[in-house]
C-alpha positions as CSV (number, residue, x, y, z in Angstrom):
1,X,-75.0,-134.3,243.2
2,X,-71.9,-135.0,245.3
3,X,-69.5,-132.2,246.1
4,X,-66.2,-132.2,244.3
5,X,-63.4,-131.0,246.4
6,X,-59.9,-130.1,245.5
7,X,-58.6,-133.7,246.0
8,X,-61.2,-135.2,243.7
9,X,-60.6,-132.6,241.0
10,X,-56.8,-133.3,241.2
11,X,-57.5,-137.0,240.8
12,X,-59.7,-136.3,237.7
13,X,-57.0,-134.1,236.2
14,X,-54.3,-136.7,236.7
15,X,-56.6,-139.4,235.0
16,X,-57.2,-137.0,232.1
17,X,-53.5,-136.4,231.7
18,X,-52.8,-140.1,231.7
19,X,-55.5,-140.8,229.1
20,X,-54.7,-137.9,226.7
21,X,-51.2,-136.8,227.4
22,X,-50.0,-133.3,228.2
23,X,-49.7,-132.1,224.6
24,X,-53.2,-133.1,223.6
25,X,-54.7,-131.6,226.8
26,X,-53.0,-128.3,226.2
27,X,-54.2,-128.3,222.6
28,X,-57.8,-129.0,223.6
29,X,-57.5,-126.2,226.1
30,X,-56.3,-123.8,223.5
31,X,-59.0,-124.8,221.0
32,X,-61.6,-124.3,223.8
33,X,-60.2,-120.9,224.6
34,X,-60.3,-119.8,221.0
35,X,-63.9,-121.1,220.6
36,X,-65.0,-119.1,223.5
37,X,-63.2,-116.0,222.2
38,X,-64.9,-116.4,218.8
39,X,-68.3,-116.9,220.4
40,X,-67.9,-113.7,222.4
41,X,-66.8,-111.8,219.2
42,X,-69.9,-113.2,217.4
43,X,-72.1,-112.1,220.2
44,X,-70.7,-108.6,220.2
45,X,-71.1,-108.3,216.4
46,X,-74.6,-109.5,216.7
47,X,-75.4,-106.9,219.3
48,X,-73.9,-104.2,217.2
49,X,-75.9,-105.3,214.2
50,X,-79.1,-105.4,216.2
51,X,-78.4,-101.9,217.5
52,X,-77.8,-100.5,214.0
53,X,-80.9,-102.2,212.7
54,X,-83.1,-100.7,215.4
55,X,-81.7,-97.2,214.7
56,X,-82.5,-97.3,211.0
57,X,-85.9,-95.6,210.1
58,X,-88.5,-98.0,208.8
59,X,-90.0,-97.2,205.4
C-alpha cells in the first residue's frame, strides 16, 4: 500500500470539498462524531450491565 503524505491528504481533502461542499462535509463530520460518541456510550452501558449481571447470585 502506498504511503500517503501530507500533500496527498491535502489533495484528497480539496477533492472531497469540491465534490460535497463545505456545509455537507461538516454535517457528515458532525454525524460521524455523534455516532462514535453513541457507540462509546453503548459500550460503557454494556460493560456496566455485564458487570452487574456477573455480581448477581445465581439461583
